[in-house]
C-alpha positions as CSV (number, residue, x, y, z in Angstrom):
1,M,-0.1,-0.1,-0.2
2,F,1.4,3.7,-0.8
3,I,0.0,6.6,1.4
4,N,0.2,9.9,-0.1
5,P,0.4,12.2,3.1
6,S,-1.3,14.9,1.6
7,E,-4.4,12.8,0.7
8,T,-4.6,11.5,4.2
9,E,-6.6,12.9,7.2
10,M,-4.5,14.2,9.6
11,G,-5.7,11.8,12.7
12,N,-5.0,8.9,10.5
13,M,-1.6,10.2,9.5
14,Y,-0.8,10.7,13.2
15,K,-1.8,7.3,14.2
16,L,0.5,5.9,11.3
17,L,3.5,7.8,12.3
18,I,3.3,7.0,16.2
19,G,2.3,3.4,15.4
20,T,5.3,2.7,13.1
21,V,8.1,5.0,14.8
22,T,8.0,3.0,18.0
23,P,8.7,2.7,20.6
24,R,9.9,6.2,21.5
25,P,11.6,7.2,24.7
26,I,9.6,9.7,26.9
27,A,11.0,13.1,28.1
28,F,9.5,13.9,31.2
29,V,9.8,17.9,31.2
30,T,9.9,20.4,33.9
31,S,9.6,24.2,32.9
32,Q,8.6,27.4,34.9
33,D,6.7,30.7,33.5
34,E,7.5,34.2,34.2
35,N,6.1,33.8,37.7
36,G,7.8,30.6,38.9
37,N,4.8,28.4,38.3
38,L,6.0,25.1,38.0
39,N,5.1,22.7,34.8
40,A,5.4,18.9,34.2
41,A,4.7,16.9,31.4
42,P,5.6,14.1,29.5
43,F,6.5,14.1,25.5
44,A,7.3,10.9,23.3
45,F,8.8,13.1,20.6
46,F,11.9,13.5,22.0
47,N,15.8,12.2,21.2
48,V,19.4,13.2,21.1
49,V,20.5,15.3,18.3
50,C,24.1,16.4,19.1
51,P,26.9,14.9,21.2
52,E,29.4,17.7,21.2
53,P,27.8,20.0,22.6
54,P,25.4,17.7,23.8
55,M,22.0,18.6,23.1
56,L,18.5,17.3,23.4
57,M,15.1,17.8,21.4
58,I,11.5,17.6,22.3
59,S,8.8,18.4,19.8
60,V,5.5,19.9,21.5
61,G,2.2,19.7,19.5
62,K,0.3,22.8,19.8
63,Q,-3.2,22.9,21.1
64,D,-5.8,24.4,18.8
65,G,-3.0,26.7,17.7
66,E,-1.8,27.8,20.9
67,L,1.4,27.3,22.5
68,K,1.3,24.5,25.3
69,D,2.4,25.7,28.7
70,T,5.8,23.5,28.2
71,S,6.7,25.4,25.0
72,S,5.4,28.7,26.4
73,N,7.5,28.5,29.3
74,I,10.9,27.3,27.8
75,I,10.6,29.9,24.9
76,K,10.2,32.9,27.4
77,N,12.7,31.4,29.9
78,K,15.1,29.5,27.9
79,E,15.4,26.8,30.7
80,F,13.9,23.3,31.4
81,V,15.0,20.0,32.6
82,V,14.2,16.7,30.8
83,H,14.0,13.4,32.9
84,I,14.3,10.0,31.5
85,V,11.2,8.1,32.5
86,D,11.7,4.7,33.9
87,E,9.5,2.1,35.4
88,S,9.5,3.2,39.0
89,I,7.9,6.7,38.2
90,V,6.1,6.1,35.1
91,K,2.7,5.7,36.6
92,E,3.1,9.0,38.4
93,V,4.4,10.6,35.2
94,V,1.4,9.6,33.0
95,K,-0.9,11.7,35.5
96,T,0.9,14.5,34.7
97,G,-0.1,14.3,30.9
98,E,-3.9,15.0,31.4
99,N,-5.2,18.2,30.4
100,Y,-5.2,20.9,33.4
101,P,-5.5,24.3,33.9
102,H,-2.8,26.7,33.1
103,D,-2.2,27.6,36.8
104,I,-2.1,23.9,38.3
105,N,1.3,22.4,39.1
106,E,1.0,19.0,37.5
107,L,3.3,17.6,40.2
108,E,0.8,18.1,42.8
109,K,-1.3,15.5,41.2
110,T,1.4,12.9,41.6
111,T,3.6,11.7,44.6
112,L,6.7,12.8,42.8
113,T,8.8,15.6,45.0
114,T,11.1,18.3,43.5
115,T,14.9,19.2,44.1
116,S,17.0,22.3,43.2
117,S,18.8,22.0,40.0
118,K,22.5,22.8,39.9
119,T,22.8,24.8,36.7
120,V,19.0,26.1,35.8
121,S,16.4,27.6,37.9
122,V,13.9,25.1,37.0
123,P,13.4,22.6,39.8
124,S,14.0,18.9,38.9
125,V,12.0,15.7,39.7
126,K,13.8,14.1,42.6
127,E,12.7,10.3,41.8
128,A,14.2,10.4,38.4
129,K,17.3,8.5,37.9
130,V,18.5,10.8,35.0
131,R,18.0,14.4,34.6
132,Y,19.4,16.7,32.1
133,E,19.5,20.6,33.0
134,C,18.7,22.2,29.6
135,E,19.4,25.6,28.2
136,L,17.3,26.5,25.0
137,V,19.2,27.1,21.8
138,E,16.8,26.6,19.0
139,H,13.2,26.9,18.5
140,L,11.4,26.0,15.5
141,S,7.7,26.2,14.7
142,L,6.7,23.3,12.4
143,G,3.7,22.6,10.2
144,D,0.5,24.4,10.0
145,E,-1.0,27.1,12.5
146,K,-3.5,24.5,14.1
147,N,-1.7,21.2,14.2
148,G,1.8,21.9,14.2
149,T,4.4,21.3,16.7
150,D,7.2,23.6,18.4
151,M,10.6,21.6,18.2
152,L,12.7,22.6,21.1
153,I,16.4,21.9,21.1
154,G,18.2,22.3,24.2
155,Q,22.0,22.2,25.2
156,V,22.7,20.0,28.3
157,K,24.4,22.2,30.9
158,A,24.6,19.5,33.5
159,V,23.7,16.0,34.2
160,Y,22.5,14.1,37.2
161,I,22.7,10.3,37.0
162,D,21.9,7.9,39.7
163,D,25.2,6.1,40.8
164,E,23.7,2.7,40.9
165,I,23.4,2.9,37.3
166,Y,26.4,4.7,36.0
167,D,30.0,3.3,35.9
168,V,32.5,6.6,35.9
169,E,35.4,4.8,35.1
170,H,34.1,3.3,31.9
171,G,31.5,5.8,31.2
172,Y,29.1,3.0,30.7
173,V,25.5,3.1,31.8
174,D,23.6,0.0,33.1
175,V,20.5,0.0,30.9
176,D,19.0,-2.7,32.8
177,K,19.3,-1.0,36.2
178,L,17.7,2.4,34.5
179,N,14.8,0.2,33.0
180,P,13.5,3.1,30.7
181,I,10.0,3.1,29.7
182,S,9.2,3.7,26.2
183,R,5.6,4.7,24.7
184,V,4.0,2.6,21.9
185,I,0.7,4.1,21.0
186,G,-2.1,5.3,23.1
187,N,-1.6,4.0,26.7
188,K,0.4,1.3,25.7
189,Y,4.1,1.4,27.2
190,V,7.1,-1.0,27.1
191,K,10.2,-1.8,28.8
192,I,13.2,-3.5,27.7
193,G,12.9,-7.0,27.5
194,E,14.8,-9.8,25.5
195,S,18.1,-8.7,23.9
196,I,19.0,-9.6,20.3
197,E,22.6,-8.5,20.3
198,D,23.8,-12.0,20.2
199,L,21.9,-12.4,16.9
200,L,24.0,-9.5,15.3
201,K,27.3,-11.1,15.9
C-alpha cells in the first residue's frame, strides 16, 4: 500500500506515524513560567540530536493553534529539565499528561517531589534516575498553525545520574538498572525485554 500524506486525514497520518516510529523514549519535562509556576509534562517526540555539545530535542504539539505551557515556558525563560522515565515513576508521570488548567502544578497530582537543579532555575524531579538540565538554543515552529508542533532544542548544561546505574570509570550506563520506559501508542508502554545483540554477531 502506498499512502500519500497530502490525501490522508491528519488523525490517521498521526496514528500511522506513532504506530510505526515506535517505541519512542519519553522525556518528562519540567519548566517554569515568568511567575515561577512549575509545569511538568511527558513527551514521546524526543531524542538526542548532538553529542558535542550535548543537545536534546523535544517536539511539543500545539493545542488548537496555541502554545502549550511547556513550549511557552521554555521559549520565554530558555530553561528546562528533561527526566528519563523509568518503570519506578512511569505511573506518576502519566498522571501529569492530563489536560489541567494553566495555573495547576501537575506534580501536585502525583507523589513525585522536586529538588533544586544545579545550573538552571527550574526544579528537577527528585525520583528520576537521570536528569538533564537544559538551556534552549533553538526553537522551530513546524507544520500548520492549528496542528503543528514546536521543536525545542536544548543544550545540556549538567546531568544528574544515579550512582547505581553509572560506571564512571568506563562511562557505561547499566540500561537494565535504569529500566527506561518507552511509549508505543495510546496507553501502551514497553520496557526493555529480550536483547537480540547476540543475533547480530
